[in-house]
N, C-alpha and C positions, 0 to 999 in steps of 0.2 A: 651454324652450330651455336648451341647455347651452353657455354661452359660456365662452371661456377668460379667466381673470382672474389678474393678478399685479401685484406692486408693483415699482417701480424707484426707487432712492434716488439723488438727484443728488449727485455729488461736486464738489469745487471745480474740478477740471480741466475738467469738461464743462459747467459752469454758464455763465450769461450769454449764452445763445442762445435763439432762439424755441423753443417747445415742439415745434412740428412738425419743426423741424430736429433737435432732440434725439432725438425718437422715431425719426426716419429713420435715425439712426446705429445704432439697435438693430434696426430692421426694414427692412433694405436692400431696395430694389426688385429684383425677380427678374432684371432685365437687368444688375444689378451683381453684385459679388462678395459674395454673402450668406454669413452665418455659419452654419455647420452646426448643425442642430437647432433653429433658431428660425424662426418664420414670416417670410415676406418680403412686405412691403407697399409700394406706391408712396407717395410723399409726399401725393398728392392723396387717396388713400384714408385715410391717417392724419388728414388735415385733416377728412375726413368723420366719422371717429370722434370727433374733438374737438367738432365742431359738434353732433353728436348726443348729446353729454355722456357718451360712453363713456370719456372721459379725465378724471380728477379729480386736482387737485393739493392735497395736504393736505385731502382730502375735499370740495373745492369745485370745481365746473365752471369751466373757463377758456376763453379764446378762443385761436385758433391763434397769435396774436402775443404771447402771454404769454412773458415772459423767465424762464427757469428759474433758480432760486437754489440755492446749496449747501444740502444737507440737505432740499430738497423731496422729498416722497414722492409719486410719480406712480402712481396706480392706473389700470391699463389693462384695459379689458374689450373683448375681440375678439368682436363678435357673429357668429353663424353666417353669416347672410346668404348661404347657398348654398355656403359653403366646403366643405361635405362632400358637395355634390351633384355628385359626379364621374360623368360619363357612362361607366360601366364596368359590364360584366356579368360574372357569375361564369364562370370558364373553367377547366376541369380542366387542371392542369399537374403535372408531376412535380417538385414543389419539395421540397428537402431541409430538413426541420425539425430544427434542432440542439437546440432547447429550447422547451417551451411550457408555460404554466400559465394560470390564469384572468386574469392581469394583462398578460402580454406573450408574444411569440413571437420567437425568433431564427431567421432563415432564412439558409441558405448560398446566396446568389444566384449563379446561373451567369453566365458571361461572355455578353454579347450581349443580355441581358434589360433592357429599359427598366423603371425602377422605377414611375413614375406616369404615368397617361394624360395626354396633351397633344394639341395639334393634330397630327393625322396618326398618333397612337398611342393610339387608343381601345381597341384589343384587343392581346392578347399582351403585357401588361405584368405586373409583379409584383402590382399591385393586383388584376388580373383573377384571378390564381391564388389570392391571399389571400381574395378574396370567395367562392371556391368552398370553400375549407377552413374559413373562419371567417365565415359570413354575418352574424354579429352585428356585424361591423365597419361594415357599411353601415346596419344598423338602429340603431346607437348614434349618435344625432345629436350627442352631446357630443364626438365625436372630430374632430380637425382632420386633414384629408387622410388619412382612413382609418387613422389611428394611426401613419403613417410619420413619424418624427421626425428622420431624417437621410437623407443621400443617398449613393448610389454611382453613378458614371458607368456608362453602358450597358455598356461593355467591361471594367469592373472587376468582378471576382468577389469573393465573400466574405460576411462576416457583416453582416447588416442587421437592426436592431432595430425591432420593430413593437409598439406598445402597444394594449391592448384596452379600456381604460377611461380616463376623464378624469383621475382621480387619478394614475394611473401616467404618463399622457402629460405632465401638467404637471410632475411630478417629473423625468422624463427630459429634458424641454426645458430646465428650469432647470440640470440637470447639464451639458448641452451648453453652455449659455450661460456657466456658470461654469468650464467646461473641466475638470471633475472626472472626466468619462468619459475613459478611456484606450483608445486604439485603436492597433493595431500592424499594419503591412502587410509582406508579403513581396514583393520585386520582383527581377527580373533586368534589369540595365541594361547598356547598351553600354559596352565598354571596361573597363579595369582601374582602379578607383578607387585613387588613390595613398594617401590617408589611410584607415586602417582604421576610423576613426570620426570624426564631426565633426557640425557643425550648419550649417544654411543659414538665416540670419536676414535675409531680404530681403522687402520688401513686394511684394504682388501686386495687379495691377489689370487692367482690360480693355486688350487690346493696341490701341495707336493705329493700327496698320496693318491689323488684321483683327479686327473686333468680335466674331467668333465664337471668338476665342482669348483666353486670359489670358497675362499676361507679367509679368516682374519690372519693377516701376515704382518707381524710387527717389524719384520725385516723383508724388504723387497715388495711390500704391498704399496698400493696407492691410496692417497688420502680419501677417507670416506666418513661422512658425518650424517647421522640420523638422529632426529629428535622425536620423542614419543610422549604421549599423554594418555592416561587412562580415561576412557569414556564411561565404562561401567564394569564392575566386577560381577562375574557369574559364579556358579558354585565351584567349578573346576577349571575355569578359563577366564581370560580377560579380553574385553572389547577395547581396542586401542586405536588412537590416531597416530599415524606415522608420517613424518615429514622428512624426506630426503633432501639434504643440502648439497649432495654430490650425486652423480648418476652412474655408479658402478654396477656392473652386471651382478644380479642377485643380491644387491646391497641390503635391502630390508630383510630378506630371508636369512642371510648370513649373520647380520647383526643380531637379529632376534634369537637365532640359534645360539649365538655366542653367550648371551646373557641367560641362557637356559630357559627361554620361552619361545620355542620355534612356532612358526605359523601353523595352525591346525590344517591338516590335509596336505602338508608339504612332503611329497614322496622322496625328495632328495635330501632335505636337511632335518627331517624329524624321524625319530625312531619309534614313535607311537604307531602301533599297527591296527588300532581300532578302525572299523569301517570308515573310509574317508568320505566326507561330504563334498569334497572338492577343495581346492586351495582357498583358504579364507583370507584372501588379499584382493583388494579392489582399489583401483586408481579413481578415487571418488571426486576429487576437485582439482581444477587447474586454473591458473591465472597467468595471462600473457598480454603483451602489447600487440594490438592489431595494427600492422603497418599501413593497411589500406584505409581503415576507419580512423586511424590515428588516436586510439584510445585504449585504455586497459579494459580487458574483458575477463570475466570470471564465470566458470560453470561448475555446477555440482549436480551429481546424479543420486537417485535413490539407491539404497542398499539392495544387492541381489537377494533373491529368495532364499538362497542357502544360508545367508547371514540371518535373515529373519527367523528361520526355523530354529536356529540355535538360541538366538536372543529371546524368542518367545518361550522356549523350553527352559531357559535359564541354565543350561549346561550342555556339554558336548558328550 
């Protein structure tokens, strides 16, 4: 069996809570605003891990009501238990491979492609295409979620990183957790942003009015920081660079909507009903540490055609 294993060290700020509560802050349930690049587990499943002695504190098994203390070292083992048994078949797709080696692959995901199979999406996902190109992803039972360690929304295009072995996956997951992986997005947003650069430091949580949406939640939300800079002003919209410093669900889309410059083509967060050219959001650049090659790597892709059409026309 190839379980995921890693250690968490408790700091003073997060101590004095039950261990199941503490772990739930790291492994947020899928229906909540999960942190990019880390597995998402419900509290009940984490309690099961504890009961099965897959969680040790200072090398000793504990019960779920154990109160964590500063400097405790929590060793977490995530058993496979079917995590990698995705109902997905290989499917030939025209995927653009930006980079590939024995440890990982970078894909330029097209707009409209769902990343991972789920209810109602067992075919025509990125995973189906990856299994056709790299069948070893399914054969390697040590991999969590077929090596996919972060997400892109269905309608967001751009770079997505997929790991091919356990060592690389654990390294990349920790880099996401520690926020040392740097991502940069290109976007075209509605209206002309007054400030040429700035930051949006506002917490994000599930919308109280629509559970399918995220929203800025000054109470009950989780930390979310986005920095932006204007690349070019068009006649009725702005071409911007967006850099997320946290990885909340829909973070960039929610933050831009909040400052009244939603991403063009956003059918969830924009009220503009003009014919949509598609979501004008692209994960254009990524920088990370390659654990196999032992060096920093950075990749950048060209803008999608839908961006160029608007940029060449000078307006939306």
